[in-house]
C-alpha positions in Angstrom: 115.6 -8.0 281.4 114.2 -11.2 283.4 110.6 -11.3 283.6 110.6 -11.3 287.5 112.1 -7.6 287.2 110.0 -6.4 284.4 108.1 -3.0 284.9 105.6 -1.3 282.7 103.2 1.5 283.2 100.6 2.8 281.0 98.2 5.6 281.3 96.1 5.7 278.1 92.5 7.7 276.9 91.1 5.7 274.0 88.0 6.8 272.0 87.4 3.7 270.0 84.1 2.1 271.1 84.5 -1.9 271.2 88.3 -1.9 270.9 89.6 -4.9 272.9 92.9 -6.1 274.4 93.4 -9.6 275.0 96.5 -11.0 276.9 98.1 -14.1 277.8 101.6 -13.6 279.5 103.5 -14.6 282.5 103.5 -11.1 284.5 101.1 -9.6 286.9 98.7 -7.1 285.7 97.0 -4.4 287.7 94.2 -2.6 286.0 92.4 0.5 287.0 89.7 1.9 284.9 89.2 5.5 285.4 86.6 6.5 282.8 83.9 4.6 280.8 82.8 1.0 281.1 84.1 -2.4 279.7 83.6 -6.1 280.0 86.7 -7.6 281.4 87.0 -11.6 280.8 89.3 -12.8 283.7 90.3 -16.7 283.7 86.8 -18.2 283.3 84.6 -15.2 284.6 83.0 -12.2 282.8 82.9 -8.9 284.7 81.2 -5.7 283.6 83.4 -3.1 285.2 82.9 0.9 285.4 85.4 3.8 286.5 86.9 3.1 289.8 86.9 -0.6 289.4 90.1 -2.4 290.1 91.4 -5.8 288.4 94.2 -7.8 289.5 95.3 -10.7 287.4 98.0 -13.4 288.2 100.6 -14.8 285.6 99.3 -17.1 283.1 95.5 -16.1 283.2 93.8 -15.5 280.0 92.2 -12.2 280.1 90.7 -9.9 277.7 88.7 -6.2 278.0 86.2 -5.0 275.6 85.0 -1.5 275.9 81.3 -0.5 275.8 81.7 3.3 275.9 83.0 5.7 272.9 85.4 7.1 275.3 87.4 5.5 278.2 90.7 5.5 280.1 92.4 3.1 282.2 95.8 2.8 284.0 97.7 -0.4 283.7 100.6 -1.9 285.4 102.5 -5.1 284.0 105.3 -6.3 286.4 107.4 -9.3 287.5 107.0 -11.0 290.8 109.7 -9.1 292.6 107.3 -5.9 292.5 104.5 -7.9 294.5 104.5 -8.4 298.1 104.8 -11.9 299.1 101.5 -11.9 301.3 99.7 -10.7 298.4 101.2 -13.1 295.9 99.5 -15.8 298.0 96.2 -14.6 297.8 96.1 -12.4 294.2 93.8 -14.8 292.7 91.1 -14.2 295.4 90.4 -10.7 294.2 90.2 -10.7 290.5 87.9 -7.5 290.1 86.3 -5.4 292.9 84.7 -1.9 293.4 86.6 0.5 295.9 85.3 2.9 298.2 85.5 6.5 297.2 88.3 6.9 299.7 90.2 3.9 298.4 89.7 5.2 294.9 91.5 8.5 295.9 94.2 6.5 297.4 94.8 4.5 294.4 95.0 7.7 292.1 97.5 9.1 294.2 99.7 6.0 294.3 99.3 6.0 290.3 100.3 9.2 289.9 103.3 9.0 292.2 104.6 5.9 289.9 103.8 7.9 286.6 106.1 10.6 288.1 108.5 8.1 288.9 108.5 6.9 285.5 108.8 10.2 284.0 112.2 11.2 286.1 113.8 8.0 287.1 116.9 8.3 289.2 119.2 5.9 291.2 116.3 5.2 293.6 113.7 4.6 291.0 113.6 0.9 291.3 113.3 0.6 294.9 110.8 3.7 295.1 108.6 1.9 292.5 108.6 -1.4 294.4 107.8 0.5 297.7 104.9 2.1 295.9 103.9 -1.2 294.2 103.8 -2.7 297.9 101.5 0.1 299.1 99.2 -0.2 296.0 98.9 -4.2 296.3 98.5 -4.1 300.2 95.8 -1.5 299.9 93.9 -3.2 297.4 94.2 -6.7 299.2 93.0 -5.2 302.3 90.0 -3.3 300.5 89.0 -6.2 298.5 88.1 -8.1 301.9 85.5 -5.5 302.8 83.9 -4.0 299.7 81.8 -5.2 297.0 83.3 -7.7 294.5 82.2 -7.6 290.9 80.1 -10.2 290.1 80.5 -12.9 287.0 77.9 -11.8 284.3 77.3 -15.2 282.7 77.1 -18.5 284.1 76.8 -20.2 280.6 80.3 -18.7 279.9 81.6 -20.4 283.1 80.1 -23.6 282.1 81.4 -23.6 278.6 85.0 -22.7 279.8 84.8 -25.5 282.1 84.0 -27.7 279.3 86.7 -26.5 277.0 89.4 -27.1 279.8 87.9 -30.4 280.5 88.0 -31.5 276.9 90.8 -29.4 275.2 93.0 -32.3 274.5 90.3 -34.2 272.4 87.8 -32.9 269.9 86.0 -30.0 271.0 83.0 -28.2 269.0 80.7 -25.7 269.4 77.7 -28.1 269.1 79.1 -30.4 271.8 79.7 -27.5 274.4 76.5 -25.8 273.6 74.8 -29.2 274.4 76.6 -29.6 277.6 75.3 -26.1 278.6 71.9 -27.0 277.5 71.5 -24.2 274.9 71.7 -23.7 271.2 74.9 -23.2 269.5 73.9 -20.1 268.2 73.0 -18.8 271.7 76.3 -20.0 273.1 78.4 -18.5 270.2 76.7 -15.0 270.6 77.1 -15.1 274.4 80.6 -16.3 274.5 81.6 -13.8 272.3 79.5 -10.9 273.9 80.7 -11.7 277.4 84.6 -12.8 276.6 85.5 -10.8 273.5 86.6 -14.2 272.0 85.1 -16.2 269.4 84.5 -19.8 270.5 87.4 -21.2 268.4 89.7 -18.5 269.1 89.6 -19.0 272.8 89.9 -22.9 272.5 93.1 -22.4 270.4 94.5 -19.9 272.8 93.7 -22.3 275.8 95.3 -25.0 273.8 98.4 -22.9 273.3 98.5 -21.8 277.0 98.7 -25.5 277.9 101.1 -26.3 275.4 103.6 -23.5 276.5 103.2 -24.8 279.9 104.2 -28.4 278.9 107.0 -27.3 276.7 108.6 -25.5 279.5 107.8 -28.4 282.1 108.9 -31.3 279.7 111.9 -30.2 277.6 112.5 -33.6 276.8 109.1 -34.2 275.2 108.8 -34.3 271.6 107.0 -31.2 270.1 104.7 -33.4 268.2 103.6 -35.2 271.2 103.1 -31.9 272.9 100.8 -30.8 270.0 98.7 -34.0 270.1 98.4 -34.1 273.7 97.0 -30.5 273.6 94.5 -30.9 271.1 96.5 -30.2 267.7 96.5 -32.8 265.2 99.1 -31.1 262.9 102.4 -30.5 264.5 103.4 -28.1 261.7 100.4 -26.0 262.2 101.0 -25.9 266.1 104.6 -24.8 265.5 103.2 -22.0 263.5 100.5 -20.6 265.6 102.8 -21.1 268.6 105.6 -18.9 267.3 102.9 -16.2 266.1 101.5 -16.4 269.7 104.9 -16.2 271.6 107.4 -15.0 269.2 109.7 -18.2 269.6 109.4 -21.9 268.3 108.3 -24.5 270.5 111.8 -25.8 270.4 113.2 -22.8 271.6 110.7 -22.5 274.3 111.9 -25.9 275.7 115.5 -24.3 276.0 114.5 -21.3 278.0 114.1 -21.0 281.6 111.2 -19.6 283.0 112.1 -16.5 285.0 108.7 -16.1 286.8 
């Protein structure tokens, strides 16, 4: 199945406090928390969200959830661009996380319930029906996000640290150096970064480098893998190939041969 036409729906209840999910993928993600509370790190912002909050994540954005309550439930959709209305695709980065009104929450829940019913008993009209309901859901979210409270990022320190990592990722990046740029101790930055994002400092740095490398491999299929590795901050091309395959399931050379379907 081409990524553009991918559609996955999940409705889950979890009871493991502190469980986290992290992602970097080429799909759109719509996340709706129905019970509990969690921190949601999206791109470079960390949000504390509660039941009724909605997050919409564009393709290629690093994100991670860390749950802060013993029991939580959420509904999650991962889908390709074909399911997202064109007008929403143009603005999806403008409403990453917001709190909907009670009336909007009820409408969102009804649409999710309808999608779940479709998934349980698909027929020849399934794909068109899902696409129509996704249009209804995304247009509702896009319109509502213009007039309701948007969740505020929790930590300016994290935003500064992420910006510094992105600026320096191709070079030698250290916790001490980024902490100095943020005017805090390395211990404070390490604790804050993990609490607000769910990532360890080195873990995020490595993931961001892999993301940049993946983009470069697909944009420059003629480029040597060793040069891609060096340009993205990996001094050892063998190590780079190993962690890349672990992350994406294919080798860097295979990635260069594939066409991005998104």
